[in-house]
Structures are given as structure tokens and as C-alpha cells.
NUVEXNU-349830 format. One record per residue (C-alpha): residue number from 0; chain; z, y, x. Coordinates in steps of 0.5 Angstrom, whole numbers, m for minus. Layout:
@i: NUM ch: A w: Z v: Y u: X
...
***
This chain:
@i: 0 ch: A w: m136 v: m116 u: 61
@i: 1 ch: A w: m142 v: m113 u: 58
@i: 2 ch: A w: m149 v: m117 u: 59
@i: 3 ch: A w: m154 v: m114 u: 64
@i: 4 ch: A w: m160 v: m112 u: 61
@i: 5 ch: A w: m166 v: m117 u: 61
@i: 6 ch: A w: m161 v: m123 u: 61
@i: 7 ch: A w: m162 v: m128 u: 55
@i: 8 ch: A w: m160 v: m125 u: 48
@i: 9 ch: A w: m157 v: m119 u: 51
@i: 10 ch: A w: m158 v: m115 u: 45
@i: 11 ch: A w: m154 v: m119 u: 41
@i: 12 ch: A w: m148 v: m117 u: 44
@i: 13 ch: A w: m149 v: m110 u: 40
@i: 14 ch: A w: m148 v: m114 u: 34
@i: 15 ch: A w: m141 v: m115 u: 31
@i: 16 ch: A w: m138 v: m122 u: 32
@i: 17 ch: A w: m137 v: m124 u: 25
@i: 18 ch: A w: m144 v: m122 u: 23
@i: 19 ch: A w: m147 v: m127 u: 29
@i: 20 ch: A w: m148 v: m134 u: 25
@i: 21 ch: A w: m151 v: m131 u: 19
@i: 22 ch: A w: m156 v: m127 u: 23
@i: 23 ch: A w: m158 v: m133 u: 27
@i: 24 ch: A w: m158 v: m138 u: 21
@i: 25 ch: A w: m163 v: m133 u: 18
@i: 26 ch: A w: m168 v: m133 u: 24
@i: 27 ch: A w: m168 v: m140 u: 24
@i: 28 ch: A w: m170 v: m140 u: 17
@i: 29 ch: A w: m176 v: m135 u: 19
@i: 30 ch: A w: m178 v: m140 u: 25
@i: 31 ch: A w: m178 v: m146 u: 19
@i: 32 ch: A w: m183 v: m142 u: 15
@i: 33 ch: A w: m178 v: m138 u: 10
@i: 34 ch: A w: m176 v: m131 u: 10
@i: 35 ch: A w: m173 v: m128 u: 17
@i: 36 ch: A w: m167 v: m123 u: 16
@i: 37 ch: A w: m169 v: m116 u: 14
@i: 38 ch: A w: m168 v: m110 u: 18
@i: 39 ch: A w: m165 v: m106 u: 13
@i: 40 ch: A w: m159 v: m110 u: 13
@i: 41 ch: A w: m158 v: m109 u: 21
@i: 42 ch: A w: m160 v: m102 u: 22
@i: 43 ch: A w: m153 v: m99 u: 23
@i: 44 ch: A w: m153 v: m104 u: 29
@i: 45 ch: A w: m160 v: m103 u: 32
@i: 46 ch: A w: m166 v: m98 u: 32
@i: 47 ch: A w: m173 v: m101 u: 29
@i: 48 ch: A w: m176 v: m103 u: 36
@i: 49 ch: A w: m169 v: m106 u: 38
@i: 50 ch: A w: m169 v: m110 u: 32
@i: 51 ch: A w: m176 v: m113 u: 33
@i: 52 ch: A w: m174 v: m115 u: 40
@i: 53 ch: A w: m168 v: m118 u: 38
@i: 54 ch: A w: m172 v: m122 u: 33
@i: 55 ch: A w: m177 v: m124 u: 38
@i: 56 ch: A w: m172 v: m126 u: 43
@i: 57 ch: A w: m168 v: m130 u: 39
@i: 58 ch: A w: m174 v: m134 u: 36
@i: 59 ch: A w: m176 v: m135 u: 43
@i: 60 ch: A w: m169 v: m138 u: 45
@i: 61 ch: A w: m169 v: m143 u: 40
@i: 62 ch: A w: m176 v: m145 u: 41
@i: 63 ch: A w: m175 v: m146 u: 48
@i: 64 ch: A w: m168 v: m149 u: 47
@i: 65 ch: A w: m171 v: m155 u: 43
@i: 66 ch: A w: m178 v: m155 u: 45
@i: 67 ch: A w: m175 v: m156 u: 52
@i: 68 ch: A w: m169 v: m161 u: 50
@i: 69 ch: A w: m164 v: m157 u: 54
@i: 70 ch: A w: m157 v: m160 u: 55
@i: 71 ch: A w: m151 v: m156 u: 52
@i: 72 ch: A w: m149 v: m154 u: 60
@i: 73 ch: A w: m156 v: m151 u: 61
@i: 74 ch: A w: m156 v: m147 u: 54
@i: 75 ch: A w: m149 v: m145 u: 56
@i: 76 ch: A w: m151 v: m143 u: 63
@i: 77 ch: A w: m156 v: m138 u: 60
@i: 78 ch: A w: m151 v: m135 u: 55
@i: 79 ch: A w: m145 v: m134 u: 60
@i: 80 ch: A w: m146 v: m127 u: 59
@i: 81 ch: A w: m145 v: m126 u: 52
@i: 82 ch: A w: m138 v: m126 u: 49
@i: 83 ch: A w: m135 v: m133 u: 47
@i: 84 ch: A w: m136 v: m131 u: 39
@i: 85 ch: A w: m144 v: m131 u: 40
@i: 86 ch: A w: m144 v: m137 u: 45
@i: 87 ch: A w: m140 v: m141 u: 40
@i: 88 ch: A w: m145 v: m139 u: 34
@i: 89 ch: A w: m151 v: m140 u: 38
@i: 90 ch: A w: m149 v: m147 u: 40
@i: 91 ch: A w: m146 v: m149 u: 33
@i: 92 ch: A w: m153 v: m147 u: 30
@i: 93 ch: A w: m157 v: m151 u: 35
@i: 94 ch: A w: m153 v: m157 u: 34
@i: 95 ch: A w: m153 v: m156 u: 26
@i: 96 ch: A w: m161 v: m154 u: 26
@i: 97 ch: A w: m164 v: m157 u: 32
@i: 98 ch: A w: m168 v: m162 u: 28
@i: 99 ch: A w: m171 v: m157 u: 23
@i: 100 ch: A w: m173 v: m153 u: 29
@i: 101 ch: A w: m176 v: m159 u: 32
@i: 102 ch: A w: m180 v: m160 u: 26
@i: 103 ch: A w: m182 v: m153 u: 25
@i: 104 ch: A w: m185 v: m154 u: 33
@i: 105 ch: A w: m189 v: m160 u: 31
@i: 106 ch: A w: m192 v: m157 u: 25
@i: 107 ch: A w: m194 v: m151 u: 30
@i: 108 ch: A w: m197 v: m156 u: 34
@i: 109 ch: A w: m201 v: m159 u: 28
@i: 110 ch: A w: m204 v: m152 u: 26
@i: 111 ch: A w: m206 v: m151 u: 33
@i: 112 ch: A w: m209 v: m158 u: 33
@i: 113 ch: A w: m213 v: m157 u: 27
@i: 114 ch: A w: m219 v: m155 u: 31
@i: 115 ch: A w: m222 v: m162 u: 33
@i: 116 ch: A w: m227 v: m163 u: 38
@i: 117 ch: A w: m233 v: m168 u: 35
@i: 118 ch: A w: m238 v: m169 u: 41
@i: 119 ch: A w: m240 v: m165 u: 47
@i: 120 ch: A w: m246 v: m165 u: 52
@i: 121 ch: A w: m248 v: m162 u: 58
@i: 122 ch: A w: m254 v: m160 u: 63
@i: 123 ch: A w: m254 v: m158 u: 70
@i: 124 ch: A w: m258 v: m153 u: 73
@i: 125 ch: A w: m259 v: m149 u: 79
@i: 126 ch: A w: m259 v: m142 u: 79
@i: 127 ch: A w: m264 v: m139 u: 84
@i: 128 ch: A w: m263 v: m132 u: 84
@i: 129 ch: A w: m259 v: m126 u: 81
@i: 130 ch: A w: m260 v: m118 u: 81
@i: 131 ch: A w: m256 v: m118 u: 87
@i: 132 ch: A w: m258 v: m124 u: 91
@i: 133 ch: A w: m265 v: m126 u: 92
@i: 134 ch: A w: m263 v: m133 u: 93
@i: 135 ch: A w: m257 v: m137 u: 90
@i: 136 ch: A w: m258 v: m144 u: 90
@i: 137 ch: A w: m252 v: m145 u: 86
@i: 138 ch: A w: m251 v: m151 u: 81
@i: 139 ch: A w: m249 v: m149 u: 74
@i: 140 ch: A w: m246 v: m153 u: 68
@i: 141 ch: A w: m248 v: m152 u: 61
@i: 142 ch: A w: m243 v: m155 u: 57
@i: 143 ch: A w: m244 v: m156 u: 49
@i: 144 ch: A w: m238 v: m157 u: 45
@i: 145 ch: A w: m238 v: m159 u: 37
@i: 146 ch: A w: m232 v: m157 u: 34
@i: 147 ch: A w: m230 v: m158 u: 27
@i: 148 ch: A w: m226 v: m152 u: 24
@i: 149 ch: A w: m224 v: m152 u: 17
@i: 150 ch: A w: m228 v: m158 u: 15
@i: 151 ch: A w: m234 v: m154 u: 18
@i: 152 ch: A w: m237 v: m157 u: 25
@i: 153 ch: A w: m239 v: m150 u: 29
@i: 154 ch: A w: m243 v: m151 u: 36
@i: 155 ch: A w: m240 v: m147 u: 42
@i: 156 ch: A w: m244 v: m147 u: 49
@i: 157 ch: A w: m241 v: m145 u: 56
@i: 158 ch: A w: m244 v: m144 u: 63
@i: 159 ch: A w: m239 v: m145 u: 68
@i: 160 ch: A w: m240 v: m145 u: 76
@i: 161 ch: A w: m236 v: m150 u: 80
@i: 162 ch: A w: m230 v: m145 u: 80
@i: 163 ch: A w: m230 v: m145 u: 73
@i: 164 ch: A w: m231 v: m152 u: 72
@i: 165 ch: A w: m225 v: m153 u: 77
@i: 166 ch: A w: m221 v: m149 u: 72
@i: 167 ch: A w: m223 v: m153 u: 66
@i: 168 ch: A w: m221 v: m159 u: 70
@i: 169 ch: A w: m214 v: m156 u: 71
@i: 170 ch: A w: m213 v: m154 u: 64
@i: 171 ch: A w: m215 v: m161 u: 62
@i: 172 ch: A w: m210 v: m164 u: 66
@i: 173 ch: A w: m204 v: m160 u: 64
@i: 174 ch: A w: m206 v: m162 u: 57
@i: 175 ch: A w: m206 v: m169 u: 58
@i: 176 ch: A w: m199 v: m168 u: 60
@i: 177 ch: A w: m197 v: m167 u: 53
@i: 178 ch: A w: m200 v: m174 u: 51
@i: 179 ch: A w: m193 v: m177 u: 49
@i: 180 ch: A w: m192 v: m171 u: 44
@i: 181 ch: A w: m200 v: m172 u: 41
@i: 182 ch: A w: m199 v: m179 u: 40
@i: 183 ch: A w: m192 v: m178 u: 36
@i: 184 ch: A w: m197 v: m173 u: 32
@i: 185 ch: A w: m202 v: m178 u: 31
@i: 186 ch: A w: m207 v: m174 u: 35
@i: 187 ch: A w: m209 v: m180 u: 40
@i: 188 ch: A w: m217 v: m179 u: 38
@i: 189 ch: A w: m217 v: m172 u: 40
@i: 190 ch: A w: m213 v: m173 u: 46
@i: 191 ch: A w: m218 v: m179 u: 48
@i: 192 ch: A w: m224 v: m174 u: 47
@i: 193 ch: A w: m221 v: m169 u: 52
@i: 194 ch: A w: m219 v: m174 u: 57
@i: 195 ch: A w: m227 v: m176 u: 57
@i: 196 ch: A w: m229 v: m169 u: 58
@i: 197 ch: A w: m224 v: m169 u: 64
@i: 198 ch: A w: m227 v: m175 u: 67
@i: 199 ch: A w: m234 v: m172 u: 66
@i: 200 ch: A w: m232 v: m166 u: 69
@i: 201 ch: A w: m229 v: m169 u: 75
@i: 202 ch: A w: m235 v: m173 u: 76
@i: 203 ch: A w: m240 v: m167 u: 76
@i: 204 ch: A w: m236 v: m164 u: 81
@i: 205 ch: A w: m236 v: m170 u: 85
@i: 206 ch: A w: m243 v: m172 u: 85
@i: 207 ch: A w: m246 v: m165 u: 85
@i: 208 ch: A w: m241 v: m160 u: 89
@i: 209 ch: A w: m238 v: m164 u: 94
***
């Protein structure tokens, strides 16, 4: 049975089964910071556009399977339209290199977290008018952030309405759900400061807008 277009890794079906394991291991090498497989070795299977999709799809699949800690059953359900040889190769790669992929994902998070929030300040003001409306009387929050990037502290300022502030709170609440992983990466101080901003933002809405 040919997999339907759009199902996970459906393009992999074009690859001869005996080449599957080698390709998958090379892609995992790329995820782990080494060299990705070369198109010239697979140009008889896919055109250049398909090749880019193959790399992207398989990379995303491995990252999602490990990052979400999917069970063998959940993974198999996503692969049930591939032939058994490709399914077996994927499961074999995941079992043998799961720890490597997990470490690569953790390193990505550390890189993303390299910009650290050092301090913040705020000021509330009242917008009285605009070009279109004579009288607004709309409270606006000026939020000032000091962010350390590559050893240098850079100032950032943003002005937010009530709706924009609520969006910030929602984003911070989502970030707080990653606390166990951040603790694992010893990022507790940064997340603590993030939670402080979350608490202050909620205070702004409760005090000045409700």
C-alpha cells in the first residue's frame, strides 16, 4: 500500500529499503551537529525540492518523537502506511540513538536560552488621544527589559495595551510549563525572573484594568 501524500514521512517510500537505515543514521548525525547526508547520493531517488522536504520531514519526526517521548505504539501508528522495512529501520534508529537526539535537543534549548533577562522595569501611562480618536483614556504599559546577549547587556522597551499584556501573560504561562526541563538544564534563575514578570503583569491587569 502506497502512503498517502501528507502522511508522516510519505516521501521515504520512494527510497529502496536497503538504503533506509543508512539515510536515517546520517540524518541523525546531522541533528547531532555532524554532517547531514549529501543530495548527490540520493539524486536518483528524489529531485532537489523533494530532497529538502525529506531532510526536513525526517528531522522533525525524530525530534518530535524524542522530544515528546512518544511510545513505540504511538510512533508505529504514525508510520503504519510505510512499508515494514522502513518502519523497522526508523524504530531501530530511534532505539539506538534516542539519547543522542535528546542531548542535541537539550543543547538547542541551551543555545536559545543564551540570552538572559537581567532586569526589568515598568511604567504605566494613560493615552488620552490619537490621530483618529479625540479621547482614548486607554492605559498603556511601558515595559523596559535589560537582556544579556553574548556578554553584553542590551536594553529593550515595549509599549503594550491591555490585550497585548494579556498575550504576554499567556506566553509566560506557557513558558512556565517548561520549568522541569529548565531545572534540568540549571536555568532556574532565568525562569524565576520570568515568573516574576508574569506575576507583575497579572498585577498590572488586576489593579489597573479590571
